[in-house]
C-alpha positions as CSV (number, residue, x, y, z in Angstrom):
1,M,148.7,87.7,209.8
2,F,151.5,90.3,209.6
3,D,153.9,88.2,211.6
4,L,157.1,87.9,209.6
5,D,157.9,84.4,211.2
6,L,154.4,83.2,210.0
7,W,155.2,84.2,206.5
8,R,158.4,83.1,206.3
9,E,157.0,79.8,207.2
10,I,154.5,79.8,204.7
11,F,156.8,80.5,201.8
12,Q,159.1,78.0,203.0
13,S,156.4,75.3,203.3
14,I,155.3,76.4,199.6
15,N,159.0,76.0,198.3
16,K,159.5,72.7,200.2
17,N,155.9,71.4,198.9
18,R,156.5,72.4,195.3
19,T,154.4,69.8,193.3
20,R,151.5,70.2,195.9
21,S,151.5,74.1,195.2
22,V,151.7,73.8,191.6
23,M,149.1,71.3,191.4
24,S,146.6,73.3,193.4
25,G,147.8,76.3,191.6
26,F,147.5,74.7,188.1
27,T,143.7,74.1,189.0
28,V,143.2,77.7,189.7
29,S,145.3,79.2,186.9
30,F,143.7,76.9,184.3
31,A,140.2,78.1,185.3
32,I,140.8,81.8,185.3
33,L,142.5,81.1,182.1
34,L,139.4,79.2,180.3
35,F,137.2,82.0,182.0
36,V,139.1,84.8,180.4
37,I,139.4,83.1,176.8
38,L,135.5,82.0,177.0
39,F,134.4,85.3,178.3
40,G,136.5,87.2,175.7
41,I,135.3,85.6,172.7
42,A,131.7,86.0,174.2
43,N,132.4,89.8,174.2
44,G,133.8,89.6,170.9
45,L,130.7,88.3,169.5
46,K,129.0,90.9,171.1
47,N,131.2,93.6,169.9
48,T,130.3,92.2,166.3
49,F,126.7,92.4,166.9
50,K,127.1,96.0,168.4
51,Q,129.2,97.1,165.4
52,A,126.5,95.9,163.0
53,F,123.7,97.6,164.6
54,G,125.2,100.2,166.8
55,D,125.5,103.3,164.5
56,E,121.8,103.6,163.7
57,A,118.8,104.0,166.0
58,L,116.6,100.7,166.4
59,N,113.4,102.7,167.2
60,R,113.6,104.0,163.6
61,V,110.7,104.2,161.2
62,F,111.1,104.7,157.5
63,I,108.4,106.7,155.3
64,N,108.5,106.5,151.5
65,S,106.5,107.3,148.8
66,G,106.0,105.8,145.4
67,K,103.0,105.1,142.8
68,T,99.4,104.2,143.5
69,V,98.3,100.9,142.1
70,T,94.9,101.1,143.2
71,A,92.4,103.9,141.9
72,S,90.7,105.4,144.8
73,K,88.3,108.3,145.8
74,G,87.8,109.1,142.0
75,L,91.6,109.3,141.5
76,Q,93.4,107.0,138.9
77,A,96.0,104.5,139.5
78,G,99.7,105.3,138.8
79,R,99.3,108.6,140.7
80,R,102.8,109.8,142.0
81,I,102.8,110.4,145.9
82,R,105.2,113.0,147.0
83,F,105.8,114.4,150.3
84,K,106.1,118.1,151.0
85,N,107.3,120.3,153.7
86,E,103.5,120.5,155.2
87,D,103.2,116.9,155.2
88,F,106.3,116.8,157.6
89,D,104.9,119.0,159.9
90,Y,101.7,117.2,159.9
91,I,103.4,114.2,161.1
92,K,105.5,116.1,163.7
93,N,102.3,117.8,165.1
94,E,100.0,115.0,164.8
95,F,102.2,112.4,166.6
96,D,104.4,114.7,168.9
97,S,104.0,112.3,171.9
98,D,104.8,109.3,170.3
99,I,108.0,110.8,168.1
100,E,111.6,111.2,169.5
101,F,113.4,112.4,166.5
102,I,112.2,113.3,162.9
103,T,113.8,114.5,159.6
104,G,113.1,114.8,155.9
105,R,115.8,113.5,153.4
106,I,116.6,114.5,150.1
107,N,119.4,112.4,148.2
108,R,121.5,113.9,145.4
109,S,125.0,112.8,143.9
110,V,127.6,115.8,143.7
111,N,130.9,116.5,142.3
112,A,133.0,118.0,145.2
113,S,135.9,119.9,144.7
114,F,138.4,122.0,146.8
115,R,141.3,123.4,144.9
116,S,142.9,120.9,142.8
117,E,141.1,118.0,144.6
118,K,138.0,116.7,143.2
119,K,135.6,113.5,143.8
120,S,131.9,112.4,143.6
121,Y,130.0,112.2,146.8
122,S,126.6,111.7,147.8
123,L,124.7,114.7,149.2
124,S,122.0,114.4,151.9
125,A,119.6,117.1,152.7
126,V,118.4,116.8,156.1
127,H,117.0,118.3,159.5
128,P,118.6,118.6,162.3
129,D,117.4,116.0,164.3
130,F,119.2,113.4,161.3
131,Q,122.2,113.8,163.7
132,F,120.6,111.7,166.3
133,L,118.8,109.1,164.1
134,E,122.3,108.7,162.2
135,K,124.3,108.6,165.7
136,T,127.2,110.8,164.0
137,E,129.5,112.4,166.1
138,I,131.0,115.9,165.5
139,K,134.5,115.8,165.3
140,E,134.9,119.4,164.7
141,G,132.6,122.5,164.3
142,R,128.9,121.8,164.5
143,Y,126.0,119.9,162.9
144,I,123.1,121.6,161.0
145,N,120.6,123.5,163.0
146,Q,117.3,125.2,163.0
147,N,118.6,128.4,161.9
148,D,120.4,126.8,158.6
149,I,117.2,125.7,157.8
150,Q,115.1,129.0,158.2
151,N,118.0,130.8,156.4
152,T,118.3,128.4,153.8
153,S,122.0,128.5,154.5
154,K,124.6,127.0,152.1
155,V,126.7,125.2,154.5
156,V,127.6,121.6,154.9
157,V,128.5,119.3,157.6
158,I,131.3,116.5,156.0
159,G,132.5,113.2,157.0
160,R,135.9,112.6,158.0
161,L,137.2,110.9,154.8
162,V,135.6,113.6,152.8
163,E,138.0,116.0,154.6
164,E,140.9,113.5,154.3
165,D,140.0,113.0,150.4
166,L,139.8,116.8,149.6
167,F,141.4,119.0,152.1
168,K,144.5,116.5,152.7
169,E,146.9,118.2,155.2
170,T,144.5,121.3,155.6
171,K,141.7,121.7,158.0
172,A,138.2,121.6,156.4
173,L,136.3,123.6,159.1
174,G,135.6,127.3,157.9
175,K,136.6,126.6,154.4
176,Y,134.3,126.6,151.2
177,I,133.6,123.3,149.1
178,N,132.3,123.4,145.6
179,L,129.4,121.3,145.1
180,S,128.3,120.8,141.6
181,G,129.3,124.6,141.2
182,I,127.7,125.9,144.2
183,P,130.0,127.0,147.2
184,Y,129.0,125.5,150.4
185,K,130.8,126.7,153.8
186,V,132.1,123.7,156.1
187,V,130.8,124.3,159.3
188,G,131.4,120.8,160.7
189,V,133.1,117.5,160.3
190,Y,131.7,114.3,161.7
191,T,132.5,110.6,162.3
192,D,130.4,107.9,162.3
193,D,130.8,103.8,163.7
194,G,128.9,102.6,160.8
195,G,132.0,102.3,158.5
196,D,133.8,104.1,155.3
197,D,130.8,104.7,153.5
198,E,129.1,106.7,156.3
199,E,132.1,108.9,156.5
200,R,132.2,109.9,152.8
201,L,128.5,111.7,153.0
202,I,128.0,115.3,152.9
203,Y,124.9,116.9,154.7
204,T,123.5,120.2,154.1
205,P,120.1,121.8,155.3
206,I,117.0,120.5,153.5
207,S,115.5,123.8,152.9
208,T,118.8,124.7,150.9
209,V,118.4,122.0,148.7
210,Q,114.9,122.5,147.8
211,R,115.4,126.2,146.8
212,L,118.6,125.6,145.1
213,Y,117.4,122.4,143.2
214,G,113.8,123.2,141.7
215,N,112.6,125.8,143.8
216,N,110.0,123.5,145.7
217,D,109.1,121.9,148.7
218,Y,109.4,118.5,148.0
219,I,110.7,115.7,150.3
220,D,111.9,112.2,149.3
221,Q,111.8,110.2,152.5
222,I,110.8,110.9,156.1
223,Y,112.8,109.1,159.0
224,L,111.6,109.3,162.7
225,T,112.2,107.3,165.9
226,Y,109.3,106.6,168.1
227,N,109.5,107.2,171.7
228,P,111.6,104.6,173.5
229,E,109.2,104.2,176.3
230,L,106.8,102.5,173.7
231,N,106.7,98.7,174.2
232,Y,106.7,96.7,170.9
233,D,103.2,96.4,170.6
234,Q,102.7,100.2,171.2
235,A,105.4,100.8,168.6
236,L,103.5,98.5,165.9
237,A,100.1,100.2,166.7
238,F,101.9,103.7,166.0
239,S,103.3,103.1,162.7
240,N,100.1,101.2,161.8
241,L,98.1,104.3,162.8
242,L,100.7,106.5,160.9
243,M,100.1,104.7,157.8
244,I,96.6,104.7,157.9
245,K,96.6,108.5,158.4
246,L,98.8,109.2,155.8
247,K,96.9,107.1,153.3
248,D,93.8,108.9,154.3
249,R,95.5,112.3,153.8
250,F,96.8,111.4,150.0
251,S,93.5,109.7,149.2
252,V,95.3,106.2,148.8
253,D,93.3,102.9,149.3
254,A,94.0,100.9,152.4
255,T,95.0,97.9,150.2
256,D,97.6,99.7,148.4
257,Q,101.1,98.7,149.3
258,R,103.2,100.6,147.3
259,A,102.1,104.4,147.3
260,I,102.8,104.9,150.8
261,R,105.1,102.5,152.9
262,V,105.9,102.6,156.5
263,H,108.6,100.7,157.8
264,N,109.1,100.0,161.4
265,L,112.3,98.5,163.0
266,A,110.5,97.3,165.8
267,S,110.5,93.7,164.8
268,E,114.4,94.3,164.1
269,A,114.7,95.7,167.5
270,Q,113.0,93.0,169.4
271,K,115.0,90.5,167.6
272,V,118.1,92.6,168.6
273,S,116.9,92.5,172.3
274,M,116.3,89.0,172.4
275,F,119.9,88.3,170.7
276,S,121.4,90.6,173.2
277,M,119.5,88.4,176.0
278,A,120.6,85.3,174.5
279,L,124.1,86.5,174.6
280,T,124.0,88.0,178.0
281,S,122.7,84.4,179.4
282,I,125.5,82.4,177.3
283,I,128.0,84.8,179.0
284,L,126.7,84.0,182.4
285,I,126.3,80.3,181.6
286,I,130.2,80.3,180.6
287,G,131.3,82.1,183.6
288,L,129.3,80.5,186.1
289,G,130.1,77.0,184.6
290,T,134.1,77.8,184.5
291,L,133.9,79.1,187.9
292,I,131.8,76.0,189.1
293,A,134.6,73.7,187.9
294,G,137.3,75.8,189.4
295,I,135.6,75.6,192.7
296,V,135.4,71.9,192.4
297,G,138.9,71.5,191.4
298,I,140.3,73.7,194.0
299,S,138.0,72.1,196.7
300,N,139.0,68.8,196.0
301,I,142.7,69.7,196.1
302,M,142.3,71.7,199.3
303,I,140.7,68.3,201.0
304,F,143.6,66.4,199.6
305,I,146.2,68.9,201.1
306,V,144.7,68.8,204.7
307,K,144.8,64.9,204.5
308,E,148.4,65.1,203.1
309,R,149.4,67.3,206.3
310,T,147.7,65.5,208.8
311,K,151.2,64.3,210.4
312,E,152.6,67.5,210.1
313,I,149.4,69.1,212.1
314,G,150.2,66.5,214.9
315,I,153.6,67.2,215.3
316,R,152.7,71.1,215.4
317,K,150.0,70.3,218.2
318,A,152.8,68.2,219.9
319,L,154.9,71.3,219.9
320,G,152.1,73.5,221.3
321,A,150.7,75.0,218.2
322,S,147.0,76.0,218.8
323,P,144.3,74.6,216.5
324,K,143.5,78.3,215.4
325,S,147.1,79.1,214.3
326,I,147.4,75.3,212.5
327,V,144.0,76.4,210.6
328,S,145.2,80.0,209.7
329,I,148.7,78.7,208.3
330,I,146.7,76.4,206.1
331,L,144.3,78.8,204.9
332,I,146.9,81.6,204.2
333,E,149.1,79.5,202.3
334,S,146.0,78.4,200.2
335,I,145.1,81.9,199.8
336,V,148.7,82.9,198.8
337,V,148.8,80.0,196.1
338,T,145.5,80.8,194.4
339,T,146.1,84.4,194.5
340,I,149.5,83.9,192.5
341,A,147.9,81.4,190.3
342,G,144.8,83.4,189.5
343,Y,147.0,86.4,188.5
344,V,149.2,84.2,186.4
345,G,145.9,82.8,184.6
346,L,144.8,86.4,184.0
347,L,147.8,87.6,182.3
348,I,148.0,84.2,180.1
349,G,144.5,84.7,179.2
350,V,144.7,88.1,178.3
351,W,147.8,87.6,176.5
352,V,146.3,84.7,174.5
353,L,143.4,86.9,173.5
354,K,145.4,89.6,172.4
355,I,147.6,86.9,169.9
356,I,144.5,85.3,168.5
357,G,142.2,88.3,168.7
358,P,143.1,89.4,164.8
359,S,142.6,85.9,163.5
360,L,139.2,85.8,164.9
361,V,137.9,88.4,162.9
362,Q,137.3,86.1,160.1
363,Y,135.1,84.2,162.5
364,S,133.0,87.3,163.2
365,I,134.5,88.0,166.6
366,I,135.7,91.5,167.0
367,N,138.2,92.6,169.7
368,P,137.6,90.0,172.1
369,Y,138.1,91.2,176.0
370,V,137.5,90.5,179.3
371,S,137.7,93.2,182.2
372,T,140.0,92.9,184.6
373,S,137.7,93.8,187.4
374,L,135.5,90.7,186.5
375,V,138.1,88.4,186.4
376,I,139.8,89.7,189.5
377,S,136.1,89.1,191.2
378,A,136.1,85.5,189.8
379,T,139.7,84.9,191.3
380,I,138.4,86.2,194.4
381,I,135.4,83.8,194.4
382,L,137.7,80.9,193.8
383,I,140.1,82.2,197.0
384,I,137.2,82.4,199.0
385,S,135.5,78.9,197.7
386,G,139.2,77.3,198.2
387,A,139.2,78.9,201.5
388,I,135.8,77.6,202.6
389,A,136.5,74.4,201.3
390,G,139.6,73.9,203.2
391,Y,138.6,75.6,206.6
392,F,136.5,72.5,207.6
393,P,138.6,69.5,206.9
394,A,141.6,71.5,208.5
395,K,139.6,72.7,211.5
396,K,138.7,68.8,212.0
397,A,142.1,67.9,211.5
398,S,143.6,70.4,213.9
399,E,141.4,69.2,216.5
400,I,142.7,65.6,216.5
401,K,145.0,64.6,219.1
402,P,148.7,64.5,218.3
403,I,149.2,60.9,218.9
404,V,146.2,59.9,216.5
405,A,147.3,62.5,213.9
406,L,151.3,60.9,214.0
407,R,150.0,57.5,213.5
408,N,147.6,58.6,210.6
409,D,148.8,57.1,207.1
């Protein structure tokens, strides 16, 4: 295969029969080009989907309280239900095996300032697990920890954009930020894939806000994620049991829908899973369909090429060429053309995606791309398919007697 004369002969044949080479190469290039573009667009849709749901845990359960609308156990309607730290501990301990992460949350609006810079933000008082529920990434420093909760520390973790707004060219880590007249030390800066709004939030220990604002142990909401190993039915059963026990704990009527609300994202998670499976299936169909079309095209062209070269094969045999060498020349020439054409198709496809990518955002297609390894694999499949398609007619033609091959028209 590494015979210099053989390779010189192959490239001379390609150059001499440019139309034939271009025709066979075009089929491969077009198949790879179409494969890259369609696969890239499908991946762009998947990116859009991930961006919409990727910054929050899909196994999340929201627990909110309100006012009763039905009298229960001698207690009047209109009673305000308020969660406390003891209720948080009850849920955490009672459902320990079914809970992955859990946090309470208290929300407040604050006027934040650092030196001459001032701006209003939302302050969220949370437990350490909130980091994993919200999927925030620490850029510098650390997140809130259990020691902060126990010591009611006046510390905050701020979003990347809060740092840009207030600290300008100065690093926020280790500095003190004034929140509505109270100084807090910045112990961490985070980033979040959820967008700008998510990066303009400030987090602080829930115990600190409870002590500073009202000196109580009230909690506005409780968020948790259930054990990821629970299936759809088990997740719904878990949240239903949770609601029943909480209603019983607060003496709320079973039919009361407003006093305690438990919202489970299991249904949304199932829809997300089904959509992901559908997208994956679409991508596979696109890939297989494109490859099949390319295989059929290159196979037909290989059969045509072998038939066209029957007289040439007869001359080679008359000059003493063995059947094996004749088949090898045809297949190596096919592989060279297919490889070059596949690479050209890949380059053009990637270039097209790069050019049209920004304009596809308006159609909810974000960052369309295709992995190079996948396209190379597709090209290899086309090469192998073309080689197999050409091998049998080439072998058959190489076995024809020279005088018969020379007569062939």
